C-alpha positions in Angstrom: 73.2 -11.4 -63.7 73.0 -14.2 -61.3 69.7 -15.8 -59.3 69.3 -14.7 -56.3 70.8 -17.3 -53.9 69.6 -17.8 -50.1 71.3 -19.2 -47.3 69.3 -20.3 -44.2 71.3 -20.3 -41.0 69.6 -22.2 -38.2 70.8 -23.1 -34.6 70.9 -26.4 -32.7 70.7 -27.6 -29.0 71.0 -23.9 -27.1 70.5 -20.6 -28.0 73.4 -18.0 -27.6 76.3 -20.3 -29.3 77.4 -17.7 -31.9 74.7 -18.2 -34.7 74.6 -14.3 -35.4 78.7 -14.2 -35.3 78.6 -17.3 -37.7 76.0 -16.0 -40.1 78.1 -12.5 -40.1 81.4 -14.3 -40.8 79.9 -16.1 -43.7 78.7 -12.9 -45.2 81.8 -11.3 -44.9 83.8 -14.0 -46.8 81.4 -13.9 -49.5 81.7 -10.1 -49.4 84.9 -9.9 -49.4 85.2 -12.3 -52.7 83.3 -9.6 -54.6 79.5 -10.6 -53.8 76.5 -8.3 -52.8 75.4 -9.8 -49.9 72.8 -8.6 -47.3 71.9 -10.5 -44.1 68.1 -10.6 -42.6 67.5 -11.9 -38.8 64.1 -13.6 -38.1 63.1 -13.2 -34.5 60.7 -15.6 -32.8 59.0 -13.4 -30.1 55.8 -11.2 -30.6 57.0 -8.1 -30.0 57.1 -5.7 -33.0 60.7 -4.6 -32.5 63.1 -4.9 -29.7 62.7 -1.5 -28.2 60.4 -2.6 -25.3 62.3 -5.6 -24.2 64.4 -5.5 -20.6 67.9 -5.8 -21.9 68.4 -8.4 -18.9 65.5 -10.6 -21.0 67.0 -10.5 -24.4 70.2 -8.3 -24.3 71.0 -4.8 -25.4 68.7 -3.8 -28.1 70.6 -2.5 -31.2 69.7 0.9 -32.4 69.9 1.3 -36.2 70.3 4.7 -38.1 66.8 4.6 -39.5 65.5 4.5 -35.7 64.8 0.4 -35.8 65.3 -0.9 -32.5 66.8 -4.5 -33.3 68.3 -7.7 -32.1 72.1 -7.5 -31.3 73.0 -9.6 -34.2 72.0 -6.8 -36.6 74.7 -4.7 -34.8 77.0 -7.8 -35.5 76.0 -7.5 -39.2 77.2 -3.9 -39.0 80.5 -4.3 -37.4 81.4 -7.2 -39.8 80.0 -5.7 -43.3 80.7 -2.3 -42.6 77.3 -1.0 -44.0 74.3 0.2 -42.1 71.5 -1.9 -41.3 67.7 -1.2 -41.0 64.2 -2.2 -40.7 64.2 -4.3 -43.6 67.1 -6.6 -41.9 65.2 -7.2 -39.0 61.8 -8.9 -38.6 59.9 -10.4 -35.7 56.9 -12.8 -35.8 54.9 -10.1 -33.9 55.4 -7.9 -37.2 54.8 -10.6 -39.4 51.5 -11.3 -37.6 50.5 -7.7 -37.7 51.1 -7.3 -41.4 49.1 -10.7 -42.3 46.2 -9.5 -39.8 46.3 -6.0 -41.4 46.2 -7.0 -44.8 43.0 -9.4 -44.1 41.3 -6.4 -42.7 41.8 -4.4 -46.1 40.7 -7.6 -47.8 44.0 -8.0 -49.7 43.2 -11.9 -49.4 39.6 -11.4 -51.1 37.7 -13.2 -49.0 40.0 -16.1 -48.5 40.0 -18.0 -45.1 43.6 -16.7 -43.9 45.9 -19.5 -42.4 49.5 -19.9 -41.4 50.4 -21.9 -44.5 50.6 -20.3 -47.1 49.9 -16.8 -45.7 52.4 -16.5 -42.9 55.0 -18.3 -44.7 54.5 -16.0 -47.7 54.6 -13.0 -45.7 58.0 -14.4 -44.4 59.2 -15.0 -48.2 58.2 -11.6 -49.0 60.0 -10.2 -46.5 63.3 -11.9 -47.8 62.8 -10.8 -51.1 62.1 -7.2 -50.0 65.5 -7.0 -48.2 67.3 -8.8 -51.1 66.0 -6.5 -53.6 66.6 -3.2 -51.5 70.0 -4.0 -51.6 70.3 -5.6 -55.0 71.6 -8.5 -53.3 73.5 -11.4 -55.1 72.9 -13.7 -51.7 70.8 -13.2 -48.7 71.6 -14.6 -45.5 68.5 -15.3 -43.7 69.3 -16.1 -39.7 66.8 -18.1 -38.1 66.0 -16.9 -34.6 66.4 -19.4 -31.6 66.9 -23.2 -32.0 65.3 -25.9 -34.2 62.3 -27.4 -32.6 60.9 -24.4 -31.0 57.0 -24.1 -31.7 57.6 -19.9 -32.1 60.0 -20.4 -35.2 58.3 -23.1 -37.1 56.6 -21.2 -39.9 60.2 -19.6 -40.8 61.5 -23.3 -41.0 58.6 -23.9 -43.2 59.3 -21.0 -45.4 62.8 -22.0 -45.9 61.3 -25.5 -47.0 58.8 -24.1 -49.3 61.8 -22.0 -51.1 64.0 -24.8 -51.2 61.3 -26.7 -52.8 60.9 -24.0 -55.4 64.5 -23.1 -55.9 66.5 -26.1 -55.2 69.6 -25.0 -57.0 69.5 -21.3 -55.3 69.0 -22.6 -51.4 71.3 -24.0 -48.9 71.0 -24.4 -45.1 73.4 -24.2 -42.7 72.9 -25.5 -39.1 75.1 -24.0 -36.3 75.1 -26.5 -33.3 76.6 -26.9 -30.0 78.8 -29.8 -29.3 79.7 -30.1 -25.3 82.5 -31.8 -24.0 81.3 -32.8 -20.5 84.1 -32.5 -18.0 83.9 -35.8 -16.7 84.0 -37.4 -20.0 86.7 -35.5 -21.6 85.3 -36.0 -25.2 82.8 -33.9 -27.5 79.5 -35.2 -27.7 77.5 -35.3 -30.8 74.3 -36.7 -29.7 72.6 -33.7 -29.2 73.7 -32.1 -32.8 72.3 -35.5 -34.1 69.0 -34.9 -32.5 68.9 -31.4 -33.6 69.1 -32.2 -37.2 66.7 -35.0 -36.7 64.4 -32.4 -35.7 65.6 -30.4 -39.0 64.7 -33.7 -41.0 61.4 -33.9 -39.4 60.4 -30.4 -41.2 61.6 -31.8 -44.6 65.1 -30.0 -44.0 68.3 -31.5 -44.7 71.1 -29.4 -43.6 73.9 -28.8 -46.3 76.7 -27.9 -43.9 76.9 -28.2 -39.9 79.2 -25.9 -38.2 79.9 -27.2 -34.9 80.4 -24.7 -32.1 82.6 -26.3 -29.6 85.5 -25.5 -27.0 88.0 -27.0 -29.3 88.3 -27.9 -32.9 86.1 -30.8 -33.9 88.2 -33.7 -34.9 87.9 -36.4 -37.9 86.1 -39.1 -35.7 83.6 -36.4 -34.7 83.1 -35.3 -38.5 82.8 -39.0 -39.4 80.1 -39.5 -36.6 78.0 -36.4 -37.8 78.2 -37.5 -41.3 77.2 -41.1 -40.5 73.8 -40.2 -38.4 73.0 -36.7 -40.1 73.1 -38.1 -43.9 76.3 -35.7 -44.7 79.5 -35.7 -46.1 82.2 -35.6 -43.6 83.8 -32.3 -45.4 80.5 -30.9 -44.9 81.3 -30.5 -40.9 82.9 -27.3 -40.4 84.6 -26.6 -37.1 84.0 -23.3 -35.0 85.9 -23.5 -31.9 85.9 -21.0 -28.9 88.3 -18.1 -30.1 89.9 -15.2 -28.4 88.2 -12.6 -30.8 85.0 -13.2 -32.5 86.8 -11.4 -35.6 89.2 -14.7 -35.8 86.1 -16.7 -36.8 85.8 -15.5 -40.9 89.6 -16.7 -40.9 89.0 -19.9 -39.1 86.2 -20.8 -41.6 88.3 -19.4 -44.5 91.0 -21.9 -43.8 88.5 -24.8 -44.0 87.4 -23.7 -47.7 84.0 -23.0 -46.3 83.4 -20.0 -48.2 84.3 -22.0 -51.3 82.3 -25.0 -50.7 79.1 -22.6 -50.1 80.0 -21.0 -53.6 80.1 -24.3 -54.9 76.9 -25.6 -53.5 75.3 -22.5 -54.7 76.7 -22.9 -58.5 78.6 -19.5 -58.2 81.9 -18.6 -59.6 85.1 -19.5 -57.1 86.4 -16.1 -55.9 89.2 -15.6 -53.6 88.2 -13.4 -50.6 90.4 -10.7 -49.8 90.9 -10.8 -46.0 94.0 -8.8 -45.2 92.0 -6.0 -43.2 90.7 -8.4 -41.1 93.8 -10.4 -40.7 95.3 -7.0 -39.7 92.8 -6.4 -37.1 93.0 -9.8 -35.5 96.8 -9.2 -35.4 96.3 -5.9 -33.6 93.8 -7.6 -31.1 96.4 -10.3 -30.2 99.6 -7.9 -30.0 100.7 -7.3 -26.7 99.5 -4.4 -25.0 102.3 -2.7 -22.8 99.6 -0.8 -20.8 96.4 -1.5 -19.1 93.7 0.5 -17.8 90.5 -0.1 -15.8 87.1 1.6 -16.6 84.5 1.2 -14.0 81.1 0.8 -15.5 78.1 1.9 -13.5 75.0 0.3 -14.6 71.8 -1.2 -13.7 71.3 -4.1 -15.9 74.0 -6.3 -14.8 72.3 -9.0 -13.0 70.2 -11.9 -14.5 69.4 -14.1 -11.1 72.6 -15.1 -9.6 74.8 -14.4 -13.0 76.0 -11.3 -14.6 75.0 -10.6 -17.9 77.3 -8.7 -20.6 75.0 -8.7 -23.3 73.0 -6.2 -21.4 75.5 -3.5 -22.7 76.8 -5.3 -25.6 77.3 -2.6 -28.0 79.2 -0.5 -25.2 81.7 -3.1 -24.4 82.2 -3.8 -28.2 82.9 0.0 -28.6 85.4 0.1 -25.8 87.4 -2.9 -27.4 87.4 -1.6 -30.8 88.7 1.8 -29.2 91.3 0.2 -27.1 92.8 -2.0 -29.9 93.1 0.8 -32.1 94.8 2.8 -29.2 97.0 -0.3 -28.1 95.6 -0.7 -24.8 94.5 -3.8 -22.7 91.0 -3.0 -20.9 90.0 -4.3 -17.9 86.3 -3.6 -16.9 84.8 -3.4 -13.6 80.9 -3.7 -13.4 79.6 -1.8 -10.3 75.4 -2.2 -10.0 74.1 1.4 -9.4 71.9 0.1 -6.7 74.8 -1.1 -4.5 76.0 2.6 -4.6 72.5 3.9 -4.1 72.1 1.9 -1.0 75.4 3.8 0.5 74.7 7.2 -0.8 75.3 8.9 2.6 78.6 7.2 3.3 81.1 8.4 0.7 83.8 6.2 2.1 81.8 2.7 1.2 80.9 4.5 -2.5 85.0 5.0 -2.5 85.6 1.8 -1.9 82.9 0.5 -4.4 84.1 2.9 -7.4 88.0 2.4 -6.3 90.3 4.4 -8.3 89.6 3.5 -12.0 91.3 5.1 -15.1 87.9 6.0 -16.3 84.2 6.0 -15.4 81.2 5.1 -17.7 77.6 5.7 -16.9 75.7 3.9 -19.9 72.3 3.9 -20.9 69.2 3.3 -18.6 65.7 4.1 -17.7 63.6 4.9 -14.6 64.4 5.6 -10.9 66.0 2.0 -10.0 70.0 2.7 -9.2 69.6 6.2 -10.5 70.8 7.8 -7.6 73.8 5.3 -7.7 74.6 6.9 -11.2 74.2 10.4 -10.0 76.8 9.3 -7.2 79.1 7.9 -9.9 79.1 11.2 -12.2 80.1 13.3 -9.0 82.4 10.9 -7.7 84.3 11.2 -11.2 84.0 15.2 -11.3 85.4 15.5 -8.0 88.3 12.7 -8.2 89.0 14.2 -11.8 88.8 10.8 -13.3 88.0 10.7 -17.0 84.1 10.1 -17.3 81.8 9.2 -20.1 78.3 9.6 -19.9 75.8 8.1 -22.7 72.5 9.0 -22.6 71.2 8.5 -19.5 74.3 8.8 -18.3 74.5 12.4 -19.6 71.3 13.5 -18.0 72.6 12.2 -14.7 75.7 14.2 -14.9 73.8 17.1 -15.3 71.4 16.5 -12.2 74.6 15.8 -10.2 76.4 19.2 -11.4 73.2 20.9 -10.6 73.1 19.4 -7.1 76.7 19.3 -6.2 78.0 22.7 -8.1 74.9 24.8 -8.7 73.6 23.6 -5.0 70.6 22.7 -6.3 69.9 19.9 -3.6 66.6 18.4 -5.1 67.6 18.9 -8.9 66.4 15.9 -10.8 65.0 14.5 -14.1 61.2 14.6 -14.4 61.5 10.9 -15.3 62.2 9.9 -11.7 60.8 12.8 -9.9 57.9 14.8 -11.5 57.8 17.2 -8.5 61.3 18.1 -8.6 62.0 22.1 -8.1 64.7 22.0 -10.6 63.7 20.0 -13.3 67.2 20.1 -15.4 66.1 17.2 -17.5 62.6 16.9 -18.7 60.3 15.1 -21.4 60.5 16.3 -24.7 57.3 18.3 -25.5 56.1 16.0 -28.2 56.9 12.8 -26.1 54.1 13.8 -23.8 51.3 12.5 -25.7 52.9 8.9 -26.3 53.7 9.0 -22.6 50.0 9.9 -21.6 48.5 7.1 -24.1 51.2 4.7 -22.9 52.5 4.3 -26.4 56.0 3.4 -25.5 56.9 1.2 -28.5 58.7 2.9 -31.5 57.8 6.0 -30.2 60.7 7.9 -28.8 63.7 10.0 -30.3 64.8 7.2 -32.6 67.5 7.2 -35.4 70.3 9.5 -36.6 70.0 12.9 -35.6 72.6 16.1 -36.7 74.0 18.3 -34.4 76.2 21.1 -35.0 79.4 21.3 -32.5 80.7 24.5 -30.7 84.0 25.2 -32.0 86.7 25.3 -29.4 85.4 22.6 -27.1 86.6 19.1 -26.2 83.6 17.8 -28.5 84.7 19.9 -31.1 88.5 18.8 -30.8 87.5 15.2 -30.8 85.3 15.2 -33.9 88.3 17.1 -35.7 90.8 14.8 -34.7 89.3 11.6 -35.5 87.6 12.3 -38.2 84.0 12.3 -36.9 82.2 15.4 -38.8 79.7 14.5 -41.9 80.5 18.1 -42.7 83.4 19.8 -41.3 82.9 23.3 -42.5 80.0 23.4 -40.5 80.8 21.3 -37.7 78.1 18.9 -38.5 78.1 15.3 -36.8 75.3 12.7 -36.4 74.6 10.4 -33.7 71.9 7.8 -33.0 69.5 8.5 -30.5 67.1 6.5 -28.3 65.6 8.6 -25.5 62.4 10.8 -24.3 63.6 13.0 -22.0 66.3 16.2 -22.6 68.1 18.7 -21.0 65.7 21.2 -20.0 66.8 24.6 -22.0 65.2 26.9 -19.3 68.2 26.0 -17.0 70.9 26.3 -20.0 72.2 30.0 -18.6 72.5 28.9 -15.0 74.9 26.1 -16.1 76.9 27.9 -18.5 77.4 30.8 -15.8 79.1 28.3 -13.8 81.8 27.1 -16.6 79.7 24.0 -17.6 79.8 23.7 -21.3 76.9 22.9 -24.1 79.3 21.6 -26.6 76.6 20.2 -29.3 72.9 21.1 -30.2 70.7 19.5 -32.6 70.5 21.2 -36.2 66.5 20.7 -36.1 65.5 21.5 -32.6 68.5 23.0 -30.9 68.3 20.4 -28.3 71.2 20.0 -26.1 73.3 16.8 -27.5 77.0 17.2 -25.9 77.7 18.4 -22.5 81.2 18.9 -20.9 83.5 20.4 -18.2 86.7 22.7 -19.1 89.7 20.9 -19.6 91.0 23.4 -17.5 89.5 22.0 -14.6 89.0 18.3 -15.5 91.0 16.3 -18.1 88.1 14.4 -19.6 84.1 15.0 -18.6 81.9 14.6 -21.4 78.2 13.4 -21.9 76.4 12.7 -25.1 72.8 12.3 -25.5 73.5 10.1 -28.7 74.6 6.6 -28.4 78.5 6.8 -30.2 78.6 2.8 -29.2 76.1 2.0 -31.7 78.2 3.5 -34.5 81.3 2.2 -33.5 83.3 -0.8 -35.5 86.2 -2.8 -35.3 87.8 -1.0 -38.2 86.7 2.5 -37.3 86.3 3.0 -33.5 84.0 6.0 -32.5 85.7 9.3 -32.1 84.7 9.7 -28.5 85.7 6.1 -27.4 89.2 6.7 -29.0 89.4 10.1 -27.1 88.2 8.7 -23.7 90.9 6.2 -24.1 93.6 8.4 -25.0 92.4 10.5 -21.8 92.8 7.2 -19.5 96.3 6.6 -21.2 
C-alpha cells in the first residue's frame, strides 16, 4: 500500500481559465493509469453551499446524487471520472468556519484560543483526509478555488504549505495560469504568471509544475522564460492551449508526458494510462456531422451586464453536447431571454419572430416570477407548432400551467410560486416545504438529490428509458433522477388533466409525486417535461436517455 499522495492545483492571473478541467484531466490520466484518484474542490465564498447563489453570479450549481449543491467543477469531475461526487468532494470557506465555530461552542478545543492557524488550516487538512479515506484513494487532487493572491483563500494555501512541510515526498503543487497574447504585440507574455508564481513564493510555496493556459501552444522561448524567472525546469512547463473540446485536454497533457512526470515527482511507479475511450470520444466529437439542428433555449439567466453567460446553464449545454455526439448531430443553440417574450405576450407575431421555427425548444430550470410568462408562452408555442419540447423542472411546471390555460381553458391557472391567489394552483408548494418558506430557511432545504420514480408502461417516457437503458430496475420500471425543487404538480387536478388526454408518465416511488408529464405521440411528436434534472446525470460516454430521445426526435 502506497502513502497517500496530494496534488494541489492553484490558479493564477484570472478566474475561469480551466483550472477545474485541468484538475479533472490530471485525475483522469492517473485513474486510467490504475491509481485510485479522488478530487476535492475548496471554494472561497462563505456560503455553506452553492444552492443559494444566483447562477449569473457563479454559474450553474451542480446537483449531486446526495443532494449537495456544489460548484460546476464538481460536475466536471463526474463527467471525466465516471463516478458520483458528493458533500465530501466540495467544501466552502463558510463550511470550514462554521465547523470550527461549532467545535469551539462544544468545547472541543478544550479552552484554547481558537485562531485561523492552526484551527482553520487543521480543519482544511482534515477535509482532505476525510475525502481520501472515504474513497480509499491513492491520490487526492485538491483544487484551490479562486486565484493566488486573493485574501479569501489564503488559508487553503497555508494548509498546502503545512502539508508540504510535513510530507515533502508526498505533495506536489501545480499552478494553472493564464498566458495572454495581446493582439497589438502578437506574442505570449509570461510576466503575469511570473508575478502569480511570486505570490505563491511569498506564501512559502514553490510550484512543481506550471500549466500554461493560452490561445496557442507555448513555445520553447516561453518555457525558458518561465524556468528562469519562476525557479523551475523548462520541462516542467506544460502547455494547455485552447482546444475545440475540453475532452482533448487529457490527450494533450499526456502527449507532454505530464502524467508520467507527476508520478515521478510523487515517487510512484510509472504506469501507462489506457486512453482509448476518450480518444474515441474526441474522434466522435470532431467527426463531420451531416445534419445540423437548432435548439431554442428559453431561459432567464443568460445576461451578465452587457454580456451573455453560458455557465448559468452549464450542465444543460453539456448534456445537449453529449447526446448530439452520440446521435451524430451538429447542434446550434439559440438563446432567448424569456423576459423578451413576456414583454410581447399579447403579440403572437412578435413571439413567432423571437422563437422562430427551431427543431426543438427547451425551457430549463428557473425560479420566481421574472420571465415566467415568457417561458409559459414558449411551452405553449412548442405545443401548438408541434416542435419537440423538453421542460426541465421549472420548464415542466410551466408546461403544466400552459396546458391548463390553453387546453383546459383555466385562464388564470398558475404556480403558487408566482401567484398565491390563483384560482387554479396547478403547481403548488410541497406541503413539507411550507415551514421552510415561512422561516426563510432557503439553503439546503429543497427536495434535493436522487429520488426514485416508477414509469408508466406504454408511455413515451417508458419507451425512452427502456430503449436507452435508463432503468435502475427494469422489471419494476424504476428509474432515478436528481431533484432540486420546492413546488410540484398539484395532485388535486390530475383527473382533469388526464381526462383531456394529458399523460402523467412517472410518479415518485415514495410519495407518488408527479415526476414526468407528456403529450400523446398521436398529437405531438415529442412533448415531455420532467421534474427531475437529467442534465446533471449526463456524461460524455453515457448521455442521458431523455436527451438522446430529444435529439432523435429533432433528427
